[in-house]
N, C-alpha and C positions, 0 to 999 in steps of 0.2 A: 182729733176728730174721725169719726167712723163714715164709712162712705154714705150710710144710710144718712147722717144730718145735714151731709153735703146735698143732697137728693132734696133733702128736706126742704134746707134753704134756697136749694134750686126753685122749687115747686112755691115757695113762698114767694119768690120774686117775678113770678111771672103773673100773679095777680096785679102788680103795678106796672103791666104793659096793657095800658088800657088808653080810650079816645086820646088823653091828654100826653101821655108819653109818647103817640104815634104823631099829632099833631107836631109836637114841639121839634121832634128828630125829624120827620118828612120836610116842616118847614124851614127849620135849621139848614138844611142842605139844598133845597130850593136858594136862600138867603146866600150861601155861601158862593153857589153856583154862581149867581148875579154881581157877586163882588170879585169873582173870579174873571167874569167877562168884561167887566169895568177896569181890571188893571192889567189884563192882557190889550185890550183898547188902548189904554191909557200909555203903556211902554212902549218902546220903539222896538221891540225884540222878542213879544212874548214866549219865544222857545226858550227862554232862559228862566222863568221866572218857577219851574217847576222846582230845579235845583235849589231854590231858595228854602223849598220846604216850609211857607209861610203859615205858619196855624191861625184859626178863625180869627182870634183875637189880633193879630198883628195886617189881617187884611182890613180887618173893621177898620184899623186905626190909619191904614196906608190908603184906605177908601177915604176916608175922613180926611187925610190931608190931602188928598186929590181935589176934592169937591172945591168949585169954583164959588159957591155962594152960601152953600149950606154946612159947612163944617161945623157950625155950630147948634144945627139944628136938635132937638132933642130926640128926634127919631134915633141918631144914634146910642143915644141911653138905652131906650127901649131893644135897641139889637142888641145891645152888650148883655142886657138883661136875659133875654132870650138864649144867651149864650151860658148864661150861669144857669137857669133852668135844666137847659141838656146837658150841660158838665154834670149837675146834681143828678141828674137820669141815669148818665153814662156811665161815671165814674165812681158812684156811691150808693152804698145798700143801706144807709141812715134816710128812713123818710120823713126826720124831723129837715134834714138839707133839702130836698124837695119842697115841703111844705113851706120853710123861710124862703125857699126862692121863687115859689110861686106868688107868695105876699109881698116880697120885693118889685115884681114884677105890675103887681098892680096897680102896688104906688106910682109905680112909674106911668104905667098905661094912664091913671086917673090924670097925671100932670100933663097931659098931651089931650086926652079924650075924655069927653064927659061920661062920669060911672055910670050913667045909664046905659050906656051903648053895649057895655060888658056881658050882655045875656043874649043868649039865643034859644028860643024855643026848643024844649025837648034836649036839650046839651048840658050837660052839668058844668056848674059855675066855672071851676078852673077849667074844662075843656073850652068853654066857648071863650074865656078871656085868654088864653094861648092864641087860638083861631083868629080873635079879632086882631090881637096884637101883633100877630106872623102877616095878617093880610094889611096892617097900616103899615108894615115894615118894607112890607111884597112893594106897596104901592111906591114909596118914598124911593126905594131902591131902583124900581123901574124909571122915576124920575132922574134919577142919578144917573141911571146908564144910557140914558140916552142925551143927558149931558157931556158925558166923557164920550158918547158917538158922536157928537157934533165938535167936539173939540178933536178925534180923531181924524174925522174928513178935514180940518183944517191944517193939521199937520200934514197929510196924503196931499192937498191944494200946495204947500209949500215943499212937500219936497217934489213934487214933481215941475214945479217951476226952479228949484235951485237946484238938483239933483237928476235931474228928467226921469223921476220915478224910481229911482235904484231902491230905497226904502220898501215902497210895495211891492218888488220883486224879491226882496229876500237876501239882497246881495250885503 
């Protein structure tokens, strides 16, 4: 392969850094950050979490397992599919893989929301779908994070009573 072939391949790929890609990549980051916060709030010594080097899908399943009442909520499936779309964009040059991933996202979205809601005026259909799917997931994760934060406060209260707040001081 010649350098010019590599450069052409790169230039061809740049055209796919579009609204859909940006929405998925940035939305995925925000969702992962929210899951990180939930995990860190739930565990007793969050300083050790980084050493676990958890991947997105592992964090998702851990958060799902931590959920008090929403572990079977279909929004987890929507979040899983957003990760599949993100992986298709980040780890493959195959346009067909991206298309299949977005088609699956559409199907999962339509199970949770009215298909008529996946349009935003002036936005390409795939970008709107991704934007709305991520918005729905972020709302769900926000609620989940509040649930975990309430549980964290209960644990801190128990720690204050039983251990004079040693856990809160990081001992």
